[in-house]
Each structure stands twice: as structure tokens, then as C-alpha cells.
PDB file of N, CA, C and O in Angstrom:
ATOM      1  N   MET A   1       0.993  -0.845   0.103  1.00  0.00           N
ATOM      2  CA  MET A   1      -0.084   0.272   0.024  1.00  0.00           C
ATOM      3  C   MET A   1       0.946   1.035  -0.311  1.00  0.00           C
ATOM      4  O   MET A   1       2.121   0.771  -0.056  1.00  0.00           O
ATOM      5  N   ALA A   2       0.505   2.094  -0.947  1.00  0.00           N
ATOM      6  CA  ALA A   2       1.539   3.125  -0.525  1.00  0.00           C
ATOM      7  C   ALA A   2       0.525   4.375   0.055  1.00  0.00           C
ATOM      8  O   ALA A   2      -0.696   4.518   0.114  1.00  0.00           O
ATOM      9  N   THR A   3       1.948   5.365   0.527  1.00  0.00           N
ATOM     10  CA  THR A   3       1.667   5.999   2.003  1.00  0.00           C
ATOM     11  C   THR A   3       0.685   7.180   1.045  1.00  0.00           C
ATOM     12  O   THR A   3       0.686   7.454  -0.155  1.00  0.00           O
ATOM     13  N   GLN A   4      -0.042   7.651   2.114  1.00  0.00           N
ATOM     14  CA  GLN A   4      -0.909   8.632   1.507  1.00  0.00           C
ATOM     15  C   GLN A   4      -0.318  10.272   2.241  1.00  0.00           C
ATOM     16  O   GLN A   4       0.340  10.575   3.236  1.00  0.00           O
ATOM     17  N   THR A   5      -1.140  11.217   0.841  1.00  0.00           N
ATOM     18  CA  THR A   5      -0.543  12.679   1.302  1.00  0.00           C
ATOM     19  C   THR A   5      -1.491  13.005   2.130  1.00  0.00           C
ATOM     20  O   THR A   5      -2.544  12.371   2.071  1.00  0.00           O
ATOM     21  N   LEU A   6      -1.374  13.812   2.858  1.00  0.00           N
ATOM     22  CA  LEU A   6      -2.362  14.501   3.973  1.00  0.00           C
ATOM     23  C   LEU A   6      -3.077  15.149   2.984  1.00  0.00           C
ATOM     24  O   LEU A   6      -4.186  15.390   3.462  1.00  0.00           O
ATOM     25  N   ALA A   7      -3.016  15.507   1.976  1.00  0.00           N
ATOM     26  CA  ALA A   7      -4.364  16.126   0.930  1.00  0.00           C
ATOM     27  C   ALA A   7      -5.556  14.883   0.351  1.00  0.00           C
ATOM     28  O   ALA A   7      -6.762  15.055   0.179  1.00  0.00           O
ATOM     29  N   GLU A   8      -4.861  13.797   0.163  1.00  0.00           N
ATOM     30  CA  GLU A   8      -5.024  12.203  -0.035  1.00  0.00           C
ATOM     31  C   GLU A   8      -6.035  11.658   0.979  1.00  0.00           C
ATOM     32  O   GLU A   8      -7.088  11.043   0.809  1.00  0.00           O
ATOM     33  N   ARG A   9      -5.517  11.993   1.883  1.00  0.00           N
ATOM     34  CA  ARG A   9      -6.549  11.240   3.450  1.00  0.00           C
ATOM     35  C   ARG A   9      -7.563  12.331   3.570  1.00  0.00           C
ATOM     36  O   ARG A   9      -8.772  12.119   3.472  1.00  0.00           O
ATOM     37  N   THR A  10      -7.075  13.412   3.766  1.00  0.00           N
ATOM     38  CA  THR A  10      -8.362  14.457   4.045  1.00  0.00           C
ATOM     39  C   THR A  10      -9.915  14.312   2.724  1.00  0.00           C
ATOM     40  O   THR A  10     -11.104  14.356   3.040  1.00  0.00           O
ATOM     41  N   GLU A  11      -9.344  14.140   1.278  1.00  0.00           N
ATOM     42  CA  GLU A  11     -10.172  13.853   0.814  1.00  0.00           C
ATOM     43  C   GLU A  11     -10.966  12.066   0.570  1.00  0.00           C
ATOM     44  O   GLU A  11     -12.026  11.758   0.024  1.00  0.00           O
ATOM     45  N   ILE A  12      -9.910  11.204   1.240  1.00  0.00           N
ATOM     46  CA  ILE A  12     -10.889  10.208   1.323  1.00  0.00           C
ATOM     47  C   ILE A  12     -11.884  10.335   2.634  1.00  0.00           C
ATOM     48  O   ILE A  12     -13.034   9.899   2.586  1.00  0.00           O
ATOM     49  N   LEU A  13     -11.457  10.837   3.559  1.00  0.00           N
ATOM     50  CA  LEU A  13     -12.282  11.204   5.249  1.00  0.00           C
ATOM     51  C   LEU A  13     -12.930  12.114   4.901  1.00  0.00           C
ATOM     52  O   LEU A  13     -13.706  12.241   5.848  1.00  0.00           O
ATOM     53  N   ALA A  14     -13.290  13.218   3.858  1.00  0.00           N
ATOM     54  CA  ALA A  14     -14.153  14.181   4.220  1.00  0.00           C
ATOM     55  C   ALA A  14     -15.824  13.610   3.860  1.00  0.00           C
ATOM     56  O   ALA A  14     -16.739  14.364   4.193  1.00  0.00           O
ATOM     57  N   PRO A  15     -16.144  12.374   3.233  1.00  0.00           N
ATOM     58  CA  PRO A  15     -17.451  11.786   3.283  1.00  0.00           C
ATOM     59  C   PRO A  15     -18.303  11.791   4.636  1.00  0.00           C
ATOM     60  O   PRO A  15     -19.449  12.058   4.995  1.00  0.00           O
ATOM     61  N   THR A  16     -16.490  11.123   5.460  1.00  0.00           N
ATOM     62  CA  THR A  16     -17.174  10.891   6.691  1.00  0.00           C
ATOM     63  C   THR A  16     -17.414  11.376   7.429  1.00  0.00           C
ATOM     64  O   THR A  16     -17.868  10.760   8.393  1.00  0.00           O
ATOM     65  N   GLY A  17     -17.269  12.864   7.485  1.00  0.00           N
ATOM     66  CA  GLY A  17     -16.715  13.857   8.331  1.00  0.00           C
ATOM     67  C   GLY A  17     -15.551  13.788   9.287  1.00  0.00           C
ATOM     68  O   GLY A  17     -15.323  14.342  10.363  1.00  0.00           O
ATOM     69  N   LEU A  18     -15.305  13.467   9.010  1.00  0.00           N
ATOM     70  CA  LEU A  18     -13.810  13.009   9.819  1.00  0.00           C
ATOM     71  C   LEU A  18     -12.321  13.484   9.058  1.00  0.00           C
ATOM     72  O   LEU A  18     -12.137  13.743   7.869  1.00  0.00           O
ATOM     73  N   ALA A  19     -11.617  13.495   9.878  1.00  0.00           N
ATOM     74  CA  ALA A  19     -10.316  14.424   9.481  1.00  0.00           C
ATOM     75  C   ALA A  19      -8.986  13.838   9.717  1.00  0.00           C
ATOM     76  O   ALA A  19      -8.718  13.764  10.916  1.00  0.00           O
ATOM     77  N   PRO A  20      -7.969  13.347   8.826  1.00  0.00           N
ATOM     78  CA  PRO A  20      -6.970  12.853   9.505  1.00  0.00           C
ATOM     79  C   PRO A  20      -6.113  13.414  10.456  1.00  0.00           C
ATOM     80  O   PRO A  20      -5.818  14.609  10.444  1.00  0.00           O
ATOM     81  N   LEU A  21      -5.594  12.407  11.492  1.00  0.00           N
ATOM     82  CA  LEU A  21      -5.356  13.197  12.908  1.00  0.00           C
ATOM     83  C   LEU A  21      -3.584  13.070  12.680  1.00  0.00           C
ATOM     84  O   LEU A  21      -3.118  11.965  12.398  1.00  0.00           O
ATOM     85  N   LEU A  22      -2.720  14.213  12.818  1.00  0.00           N
ATOM     86  CA  LEU A  22      -1.559  14.336  12.810  1.00  0.00           C
ATOM     87  C   LEU A  22      -0.546  13.803  13.759  1.00  0.00           C
ATOM     88  O   LEU A  22      -0.756  14.126  14.929  1.00  0.00           O
ATOM     89  N   THR A  23       0.312  13.199  13.581  1.00  0.00           N
ATOM     90  CA  THR A  23       1.784  12.747  14.865  1.00  0.00           C
ATOM     91  C   THR A  23       2.204  13.926  15.644  1.00  0.00           C
ATOM     92  O   THR A  23       1.793  14.952  15.102  1.00  0.00           O
ATOM     93  N   THR A  24       2.633  14.068  16.333  1.00  0.00           N
ATOM     94  CA  THR A  24       4.021  14.847  16.354  1.00  0.00           C
ATOM     95  C   THR A  24       4.448  15.542  15.410  1.00  0.00           C
ATOM     96  O   THR A  24       4.286  16.654  14.908  1.00  0.00           O
ATOM     97  N   ALA A  25       5.360  14.116  15.214  1.00  0.00           N
ATOM     98  CA  ALA A  25       6.362  14.923  13.943  1.00  0.00           C
ATOM     99  C   ALA A  25       5.734  15.375  12.212  1.00  0.00           C
ATOM    100  O   ALA A  25       6.436  15.832  11.310  1.00  0.00           O
ATOM    101  N   GLN A  26       4.551  15.140  12.158  1.00  0.00           N
ATOM    102  CA  GLN A  26       3.781  15.749  11.142  1.00  0.00           C
ATOM    103  C   GLN A  26       3.447  17.276  11.231  1.00  0.00           C
ATOM    104  O   GLN A  26       3.354  18.148  10.368  1.00  0.00           O
ATOM    105  N   LEU A  27       3.301  17.279  12.588  1.00  0.00           N
ATOM    106  CA  LEU A  27       2.904  18.486  12.769  1.00  0.00           C
ATOM    107  C   LEU A  27       4.228  19.457  12.867  1.00  0.00           C
ATOM    108  O   LEU A  27       4.307  20.497  12.214  1.00  0.00           O
ATOM    109  N   MET A  28       5.310  18.976  13.802  1.00  0.00           N
ATOM    110  CA  MET A  28       6.792  19.232  13.585  1.00  0.00           C
ATOM    111  C   MET A  28       7.143  19.475  12.070  1.00  0.00           C
ATOM    112  O   MET A  28       8.151  20.123  11.787  1.00  0.00           O
ATOM    113  N   ALA A  29       6.638  19.159  11.469  1.00  0.00           N
ATOM    114  CA  ALA A  29       6.827  19.039   9.898  1.00  0.00           C
ATOM    115  C   ALA A  29       6.270  19.931   8.910  1.00  0.00           C
ATOM    116  O   ALA A  29       6.887  20.281   7.904  1.00  0.00           O
ATOM    117  N   ARG A  30       5.342  20.220   9.141  1.00  0.00           N
ATOM    118  CA  ARG A  30       4.178  21.443   8.864  1.00  0.00           C
ATOM    119  C   ARG A  30       3.784  22.786   9.471  1.00  0.00           C
ATOM    120  O   ARG A  30       2.816  23.525   9.292  1.00  0.00           O
ATOM    121  N   TYR A  31       4.841  22.849  10.232  1.00  0.00           N
ATOM    122  CA  TYR A  31       4.820  23.907  10.685  1.00  0.00           C
ATOM    123  C   TYR A  31       6.434  24.651  10.855  1.00  0.00           C
ATOM    124  O   TYR A  31       6.872  25.728  11.261  1.00  0.00           O
ATOM    125  N   GLY A  32       7.123  23.078  10.150  1.00  0.00           N
ATOM    126  CA  GLY A  32       8.870  23.889  10.411  1.00  0.00           C
ATOM    127  C   GLY A  32       9.028  24.231  11.958  1.00  0.00           C
ATOM    128  O   GLY A  32       9.020  25.403  12.335  1.00  0.00           O
ATOM    129  N   VAL A  33       9.174  23.156  12.847  1.00  0.00           N
ATOM    130  CA  VAL A  33       9.247  23.162  14.367  1.00  0.00           C
ATOM    131  C   VAL A  33       9.479  22.430  15.103  1.00  0.00           C
ATOM    132  O   VAL A  33       8.875  21.358  15.062  1.00  0.00           O
ATOM    133  N   SER A  34      10.294  22.632  15.942  1.00  0.00           N
ATOM    134  CA  SER A  34      10.881  21.336  16.499  1.00  0.00           C
ATOM    135  C   SER A  34      10.173  20.925  17.936  1.00  0.00           C
ATOM    136  O   SER A  34       9.454  21.777  18.460  1.00  0.00           O
ATOM    137  N   ASN A  35      10.392  19.353  18.744  1.00  0.00           N
ATOM    138  CA  ASN A  35       9.609  18.618  19.356  1.00  0.00           C
ATOM    139  C   ASN A  35       8.953  19.623  20.464  1.00  0.00           C
ATOM    140  O   ASN A  35       7.743  19.649  20.690  1.00  0.00           O
ATOM    141  N   TRP A  36      10.168  20.666  21.297  1.00  0.00           N
ATOM    142  CA  TRP A  36       9.891  21.571  21.750  1.00  0.00           C
ATOM    143  C   TRP A  36       8.928  22.808  22.331  1.00  0.00           C
ATOM    144  O   TRP A  36       8.430  23.247  23.367  1.00  0.00           O
ATOM    145  N   THR A  37       9.056  23.085  20.626  1.00  0.00           N
ATOM    146  CA  THR A  37       7.923  23.957  20.137  1.00  0.00           C
ATOM    147  C   THR A  37       6.300  23.444  20.264  1.00  0.00           C
ATOM    148  O   THR A  37       5.428  24.088  20.848  1.00  0.00           O
ATOM    149  N   VAL A  38       6.125  22.303  19.666  1.00  0.00           N
ATOM    150  CA  VAL A  38       4.937  21.676  19.873  1.00  0.00           C
ATOM    151  C   VAL A  38       4.381  21.374  21.557  1.00  0.00           C
ATOM    152  O   VAL A  38       3.228  21.518  21.963  1.00  0.00           O
ATOM    153  N   ASN A  39       5.349  21.009  22.195  1.00  0.00           N
ATOM    154  CA  ASN A  39       5.493  20.533  23.709  1.00  0.00           C
ATOM    155  C   ASN A  39       4.849  22.059  24.166  1.00  0.00           C
ATOM    156  O   ASN A  39       3.728  22.084  24.675  1.00  0.00           O
ATOM    157  N   GLU A  40       5.616  23.321  23.957  1.00  0.00           N
ATOM    158  CA  GLU A  40       5.337  24.509  24.761  1.00  0.00           C
ATOM    159  C   GLU A  40       3.720  24.748  23.771  1.00  0.00           C
ATOM    160  O   GLU A  40       2.815  25.306  24.391  1.00  0.00           O
ATOM    161  N   TRP A  41       3.532  24.470  22.809  1.00  0.00           N
ATOM    162  CA  TRP A  41       1.898  24.616  22.515  1.00  0.00           C
ATOM    163  C   TRP A  41       0.845  24.108  23.131  1.00  0.00           C
ATOM    164  O   TRP A  41      -0.223  24.665  23.387  1.00  0.00           O
ATOM    165  N   VAL A  42       1.374  22.438  23.484  1.00  0.00           N
ATOM    166  CA  VAL A  42       0.354  21.757  24.512  1.00  0.00           C
ATOM    167  C   VAL A  42       0.318  22.215  25.399  1.00  0.00           C
ATOM    168  O   VAL A  42      -0.762  22.068  25.971  1.00  0.00           O
ATOM    169  N   LYS A  43       1.181  22.906  26.012  1.00  0.00           N
ATOM    170  CA  LYS A  43       1.218  23.332  27.398  1.00  0.00           C
ATOM    171  C   LYS A  43       0.777  24.616  27.854  1.00  0.00           C
ATOM    172  O   LYS A  43       0.719  25.112  28.979  1.00  0.00           O
ATOM    173  N   ASN A  44       0.431  25.108  26.518  1.00  0.00           N
ATOM    174  CA  ASN A  44      -0.210  26.867  26.293  1.00  0.00           C
ATOM    175  C   ASN A  44      -1.743  26.259  26.022  1.00  0.00           C
ATOM    176  O   ASN A  44      -2.871  26.733  26.165  1.00  0.00           O
ATOM    177  N   GLY A  45      -1.389  25.382  25.705  1.00  0.00           N
ATOM    178  CA  GLY A  45      -3.685  25.200  25.246  1.00  0.00           C
ATOM    179  C   GLY A  45      -3.739  24.412  23.585  1.00  0.00           C
ATOM    180  O   GLY A  45      -4.827  24.287  23.024  1.00  0.00           O
ATOM    181  N   CYS A  46      -2.527  23.957  22.968  1.00  0.00           N
ATOM    182  CA  CYS A  46      -2.875  23.418  21.987  1.00  0.00           C
ATOM    183  C   CYS A  46      -3.815  22.282  21.965  1.00  0.00           C
ATOM    184  O   CYS A  46      -3.638  21.477  22.880  1.00  0.00           O
ATOM    185  N   PRO A  47      -4.674  22.049  21.224  1.00  0.00           N
ATOM    186  CA  PRO A  47      -5.972  21.040  21.287  1.00  0.00           C
ATOM    187  C   PRO A  47      -5.256  19.862  20.813  1.00  0.00           C
ATOM    188  O   PRO A  47      -4.847  19.661  19.670  1.00  0.00           O
ATOM    189  N   VAL A  48      -5.173  19.227  21.676  1.00  0.00           N
ATOM    190  CA  VAL A  48      -4.964  17.587  21.482  1.00  0.00           C
ATOM    191  C   VAL A  48      -5.769  16.725  21.535  1.00  0.00           C
ATOM    192  O   VAL A  48      -6.547  16.590  22.480  1.00  0.00           O
ATOM    193  N   GLU A  49      -5.714  15.795  20.264  1.00  0.00           N
ATOM    194  CA  GLU A  49      -7.100  14.754  20.078  1.00  0.00           C
ATOM    195  C   GLU A  49      -6.326  13.163  21.166  1.00  0.00           C
ATOM    196  O   GLU A  49      -5.250  12.594  20.982  1.00  0.00           O
ATOM    197  N   PRO A  50      -7.368  12.886  22.203  1.00  0.00           N
ATOM    198  CA  PRO A  50      -7.343  11.362  23.083  1.00  0.00           C
ATOM    199  C   PRO A  50      -7.315  10.527  21.889  1.00  0.00           C
ATOM    200  O   PRO A  50      -7.954  10.541  20.837  1.00  0.00           O
ATOM    201  N   THR A  51      -6.196   9.648  22.460  1.00  0.00           N
ATOM    202  CA  THR A  51      -5.902   8.339  21.398  1.00  0.00           C
ATOM    203  C   THR A  51      -6.209   6.768  22.596  1.00  0.00           C
ATOM    204  O   THR A  51      -6.032   6.676  23.811  1.00  0.00           O
ATOM    205  N   ALA A  52      -6.419   6.340  22.175  1.00  0.00           N
ATOM    206  CA  ALA A  52      -6.312   4.865  23.226  1.00  0.00           C
ATOM    207  C   ALA A  52      -4.813   4.697  23.351  1.00  0.00           C
ATOM    208  O   ALA A  52      -4.360   4.175  24.370  1.00  0.00           O
ATOM    209  N   PHE A  53      -4.046   5.091  22.417  1.00  0.00           N
ATOM    210  CA  PHE A  53      -2.665   4.441  22.872  1.00  0.00           C
ATOM    211  C   PHE A  53      -1.914   5.342  23.495  1.00  0.00           C
ATOM    212  O   PHE A  53      -2.509   6.363  23.838  1.00  0.00           O
ATOM    213  N   ARG A  54      -0.072   5.216  23.896  1.00  0.00           N
ATOM    214  CA  ARG A  54       0.893   6.285  24.164  1.00  0.00           C
ATOM    215  C   ARG A  54       0.736   7.054  23.088  1.00  0.00           C
ATOM    216  O   ARG A  54       0.014   6.548  22.229  1.00  0.00           O
ATOM    217  N   GLY A  55       1.279   8.373  22.785  1.00  0.00           N
ATOM    218  CA  GLY A  55       1.078   9.400  22.327  1.00  0.00           C
ATOM    219  C   GLY A  55      -0.427  10.657  21.489  1.00  0.00           C
ATOM    220  O   GLY A  55      -1.657  10.638  21.527  1.00  0.00           O
ATOM    221  N   ARG A  56       0.480  11.451  20.922  1.00  0.00           N
ATOM    222  CA  ARG A  56      -0.415  12.441  20.977  1.00  0.00           C
ATOM    223  C   ARG A  56      -0.705  12.630  19.072  1.00  0.00           C
ATOM    224  O   ARG A  56       0.030  12.444  18.103  1.00  0.00           O
ATOM    225  N   ARG A  57      -2.210  13.102  19.230  1.00  0.00           N
ATOM    226  CA  ARG A  57      -2.628  13.185  17.552  1.00  0.00           C
ATOM    227  C   ARG A  57      -3.207  14.429  17.699  1.00  0.00           C
ATOM    228  O   ARG A  57      -3.612  14.821  18.794  1.00  0.00           O
ATOM    229  N   PHE A  58      -3.304  15.302  16.347  1.00  0.00           N
ATOM    230  CA  PHE A  58      -3.685  16.575  16.259  1.00  0.00           C
ATOM    231  C   PHE A  58      -4.318  16.769  15.043  1.00  0.00           C
ATOM    232  O   PHE A  58      -4.112  16.509  13.858  1.00  0.00           O
ATOM    233  N   ASP A  59      -5.515  17.544  16.022  1.00  0.00           N
ATOM    234  CA  ASP A  59      -6.944  17.392  14.353  1.00  0.00           C
ATOM    235  C   ASP A  59      -6.022  19.290  13.713  1.00  0.00           C
ATOM    236  O   ASP A  59      -6.161  20.386  14.256  1.00  0.00           O
ATOM    237  N   LEU A  60      -5.521  19.082  12.966  1.00  0.00           N
ATOM    238  CA  LEU A  60      -5.002  20.325  11.940  1.00  0.00           C
ATOM    239  C   LEU A  60      -6.063  21.463  11.874  1.00  0.00           C
ATOM    240  O   LEU A  60      -5.729  22.602  11.549  1.00  0.00           O
ATOM    241  N   ALA A  61      -7.237  21.166  12.161  1.00  0.00           N
ATOM    242  CA  ALA A  61      -8.438  22.043  11.834  1.00  0.00           C
ATOM    243  C   ALA A  61      -8.542  22.936  13.062  1.00  0.00           C
ATOM    244  O   ALA A  61      -8.707  24.131  12.817  1.00  0.00           O
ATOM    245  N   LYS A  62      -8.498  22.691  13.918  1.00  0.00           N
ATOM    246  CA  LYS A  62      -8.587  22.560  15.402  1.00  0.00           C
ATOM    247  C   LYS A  62      -7.357  23.230  15.683  1.00  0.00           C
ATOM    248  O   LYS A  62      -7.407  24.394  16.082  1.00  0.00           O
ATOM    249  N   VAL A  63      -5.889  22.459  15.478  1.00  0.00           N
ATOM    250  CA  VAL A  63      -4.752  23.498  15.448  1.00  0.00           C
ATOM    251  C   VAL A  63      -4.540  24.589  15.006  1.00  0.00           C
ATOM    252  O   VAL A  63      -3.935  25.431  15.669  1.00  0.00           O
ATOM    253  N   GLN A  64      -4.990  24.817  13.786  1.00  0.00           N
ATOM    254  CA  GLN A  64      -5.272  25.978  12.705  1.00  0.00           C
ATOM    255  C   GLN A  64      -5.760  27.423  14.075  1.00  0.00           C
ATOM    256  O   GLN A  64      -5.250  28.354  14.697  1.00  0.00           O
ATOM    257  N   ALA A  65      -7.001  26.742  13.894  1.00  0.00           N
ATOM    258  CA  ALA A  65      -7.989  27.587  14.865  1.00  0.00           C
ATOM    259  C   ALA A  65      -7.351  28.152  16.386  1.00  0.00           C
ATOM    260  O   ALA A  65      -7.636  29.225  16.917  1.00  0.00           O
ATOM    261  N   TRP A  66      -6.620  27.338  16.794  1.00  0.00           N
ATOM    262  CA  TRP A  66      -5.880  27.590  17.779  1.00  0.00           C
ATOM    263  C   TRP A  66      -5.115  29.018  17.658  1.00  0.00           C
ATOM    264  O   TRP A  66      -5.388  30.121  18.132  1.00  0.00           O
ATOM    265  N   MET A  67      -3.998  28.542  16.797  1.00  0.00           N
ATOM    266  CA  MET A  67      -2.478  29.221  16.151  1.00  0.00           C
ATOM    267  C   MET A  67      -3.555  30.672  15.534  1.00  0.00           C
ATOM    268  O   MET A  67      -2.914  31.671  15.206  1.00  0.00           O
ATOM    269  N   ALA A  68      -4.593  30.722  15.444  1.00  0.00           N
ATOM    270  CA  ALA A  68      -5.458  32.359  14.974  1.00  0.00           C
ATOM    271  C   ALA A  68      -5.922  32.798  16.014  1.00  0.00           C
ATOM    272  O   ALA A  68      -6.184  33.992  15.868  1.00  0.00           O
ATOM    273  N   GLU A  69      -6.200  32.368  17.176  1.00  0.00           N
ATOM    274  CA  GLU A  69      -6.465  32.720  18.655  1.00  0.00           C
ATOM    275  C   GLU A  69      -5.652  32.884  19.052  1.00  0.00           C
ATOM    276  O   GLU A  69      -5.962  33.718  19.902  1.00  0.00           O
ATOM    277  N   GLN A  70      -4.728  32.739  19.132  1.00  0.00           N
ATOM    278  CA  GLN A  70      -3.126  32.826  19.878  1.00  0.00           C
ATOM    279  C   GLN A  70      -2.393  34.262  19.030  1.00  0.00           C
ATOM    280  O   GLN A  70      -1.680  35.033  19.672  1.00  0.00           O
ATOM    281  N   SER A  71      -2.702  34.508  17.396  1.00  0.00           N
ATOM    282  CA  SER A  71      -1.968  35.630  17.198  1.00  0.00           C
ATOM    283  C   SER A  71      -3.147  36.799  17.386  1.00  0.00           C
ATOM    284  O   SER A  71      -2.590  37.840  17.733  1.00  0.00           O
ATOM    285  N   ALA A  72      -4.471  36.956  17.281  1.00  0.00           N
ATOM    286  CA  ALA A  72      -5.281  37.838  17.991  1.00  0.00           C
ATOM    287  C   ALA A  72      -4.952  37.729  18.779  1.00  0.00           C
ATOM    288  O   ALA A  72      -4.591  36.587  18.493  1.00  0.00           O
ATOM    289  N   ARG A  73      -4.549  37.859  20.048  1.00  0.00           N
ATOM    290  CA  ARG A  73      -4.569  38.217  21.282  1.00  0.00           C
ATOM    291  C   ARG A  73      -3.466  39.077  21.380  1.00  0.00           C
ATOM    292  O   ARG A  73      -2.480  39.063  20.643  1.00  0.00           O
ATOM    293  N   PRO A  74      -3.789  40.206  22.802  1.00  0.00           N
ATOM    294  CA  PRO A  74      -2.751  41.129  22.101  1.00  0.00           C
ATOM    295  C   PRO A  74      -1.121  40.631  22.974  1.00  0.00           C
ATOM    296  O   PRO A  74      -1.290  39.762  23.829  1.00  0.00           O
ATOM    297  N   ALA A  75       0.074  41.034  22.824  1.00  0.00           N
ATOM    298  CA  ALA A  75       1.231  40.641  23.488  1.00  0.00           C
ATOM    299  C   ALA A  75       1.362  40.941  24.741  1.00  0.00           C
ATOM    300  O   ALA A  75       1.170  42.130  24.996  1.00  0.00           O
ATOM    301  N   ALA A  76       1.749  39.944  26.021  1.00  0.00           N
ATOM    302  CA  ALA A  76       1.675  40.164  26.871  1.00  0.00           C
ATOM    303  C   ALA A  76       3.028  40.834  27.687  1.00  0.00           C
ATOM    304  O   ALA A  76       2.940  41.146  28.874  1.00  0.00           O
TER     305      ALA A  76
END
């Protein structure tokens, strides 16, 4: 089975109303940040999807909405 891109997985899951969940590594690659940065985002409220196993998964749409909310807040 060939590896699917995020766009391909999103298209396949769209009719079901689901979105593919990203791993920490995929989120790091998407934004070009380190694991430390993702950990800081989570500490600061970045949404994490529950899983039945060890690890974290991220819904890209929720992360994007959270990031937009963070950028709209005035700097402290």
C-alpha cells in the first residue's frame, strides 16, 4: 500500500465527516518547528486529540483555529 499524503487522506475521509489526525512529527514538519515548540504549544492550550494508545494526535483544523486565536490576542 502506498503512502498517502495529508491531502489524499483528507479527501478520502471528507465524506465521513472525519479529518486525519497528525502525529507530533507531522505537526513539526507542517510548521517547521521542533518537538520542544510543539510541547510548549500543548502546555499553552493547543488542542490534542485523545488516543487509545500512548502518543498524541492533532486535528490540523483545530490547531489552525487555536493558532489564529493566539495570534489575535494582544502580546503580554
